[in-house]
N, C-alpha and C positions, 0 to 999 in steps of 0.2 A: 504493500500500500504506500509506504513512504520509502523511497530509495535513499534519501538523505535529507537532513534538515540543516539549513544555513540561517544563522541569525545572531542576535546578541546574547552573550553568556550572562545570564542574570544571577545564577547561583551555582555553586558546586560544593559537594561534600566528598567523603571518602569513596562513595559508590554511586553517586548520581549527580546529574546536572539539570538545570532548567534553562532552556534556550527559548528566547522570544523571537518568533518569526511571524511577520504580518499581523501583529497584535495578539498572537496566541502564544501562551507559555507552555512549552512541552517539557514534561518531567520525564527524564530518560535515565535508565539504569545503565551504568558504564563500568568497564573493568578499570583496575588501577592504572594500567598503562595509558588509557585515554585521559584519566584525571591528571596524570603527570605531564601530559603533552598538550593539553587542550588550550592552554593560555589563561589569561586573567579575566576576572569578572568585568564586564563592560566591553570586552573585545568582541569582534565578529568571529564566529567559529563555524565549523562545518563538521557534522558527524554522520557517518553512514548508519542506517537504522534497520532494525528488524522488529516487526510487530508480532507479539505473542498473544494469542487469543485463546481463552478457555471459557468454560461456562461461567466461572465465578471471577474471572480476572481478565483485564486487557492491559498489557504492559509493553512499553517501548524500550528497546535496548539500543545503545549507540556505541560506535567505534570510530577511532581516529583514522583507520585505514581500511581499505577493501579487504586486505589479507585477514585482518582481525574479524571482520564481518563473515568472510568465507569460512574461517576456522570455527566461529560460533555456530553457523548454520550446519556445518558438517558434524560437529560434536553432537548437536541435537538429533542427528539421524542415528546415533549409536543407541542401542537398547539401554534403557535405564538412565540416560543422560538428559536432564532437563535444562532449561535456561539458567537456573541458579548455579548449577554445577559447571556449566559451560563458561559462565562469567568468571567463576572461581579459577578455572584453568587458565583463562586469558589473563587474569590478574597475576598469575604466577609464572607463566611461560610465554615467551614471544612466539609468534607464528613459525619463525625459522627453527627455533629449538624444539617446538612441538612436532613439526614435520620430520625433523631429524630423529626425534625419539621414536616416532611411529615406524620409520623405515629401518631403523637399527634395532628394533625390539628393546628399546631402553625403558623397561618398566620402572626402574629406580627414579628416573626423572619425573615420570607421570605420578608416581605415588607420593612425591613431595608436595603435591597439591592437596589442600584440605578437602576432604570428602571423596578422594580417589584412593581406593584400596587396591591391592594386587589384582584381584579378580576383575575389577572395573578397568584397570589399566590394560590388562590382557585383552579384554573385550574391545576396548577402543582400538588397540593395535590390530587385532584380528579383523574387525569389521571395516576399518578404513583401508587396510591392505586389500581386502576383497574388492573394494570399490576401484582400486587401482588396476587390479587384474582384469576387471570387466572392460577397461578401455585399453586396447592394444596400442603400443607405440607405433607410429607411422613414420617411415623414413622420410627425411626432408632432403631437398636438393641443396646440398652444401658443397663447397669446394673441398676436394679431398685433401688439400694442403692445410685446411683449417683444423681438421681433427682426424685422428687415426684410431679406429676402434680396437685397440690392443691393450691387454694387461690392466694395470691399476687405473690408468687414465680413463679407459672406457667404463670401468666399474664405478669410479667416482662420479663421472658424468651421469651415468644411469641413475645412481642414487639421488643425485641432485634433481634430476627430472622427476623421479618418483616422489620426492619430497614436495615439489611444487604441485604435483597432482593430488597429494594429500590435502592441499589447501584449496582444491577445487578448480585448478587450471586444467585445460585440456592437454593431451599429450603434445599436440603441435605447439601450443603456446609455451608450455614448459620447456620443450626442446629448444625453441628459438631463444628464449630468455637465457637459458643456461649457456648456449653457444656464444651468445653476445658478451658474456662476462667471464667465460671459463679461462682459468690459468692453472697450469699443473702445480704451481707453487702454493695455491690457496688451499686451505683446509675445507672440508665439506660444508661446514656451517657458513663460512664466509662466502662460498659460491652461492649458497641458497639465499643469503641476505642480499647480495649484490643483484642476483636475478630478480628478487622481489622488488628491489628498488627500481630496476629498469621497467618492470611491469607496472608499478605504481605511477610512473611518469606518463604512461600511455593513456 
């Protein structure tokens, strides 16, 4: 219903903001990362939004980046994960760290989040990996001098692509973003972060 809301920041707390847009004040629940980066009261701000509707509640959730919004929506597709737990994950783990944890089976990182136990962490990894498997990687027309699919380099690139797919990007989008920033000297998380930055600018 609402893709994003842009307006004046009227109020912010540890977990919510009020943004006035066109004379309407929107109360929006946000993760800690958005609170830390949104700016000061009185400034014009923009948040990407997700409307959650149930029989007894209608709540608006907001995020500073599309990646955070994508991560929130994907987490809600996991069995037993509701918006409150998804917000808790986003308040504790960045999208790049989350995607890395999923593709490397890093249960320890996920269980550091309040409300996430070992079984829930395993379920998140299993269900989101299944989503990746359903979308097959399609080869792109790239110069053969740009990349050679051998050894560790190919493995690192594939893991970075899969990590972006965890966050909701298509195989084609992920592959292009990774190729645009890839360097053999970078560690996997830095490749993911830089690829996300390039996607955010588009």
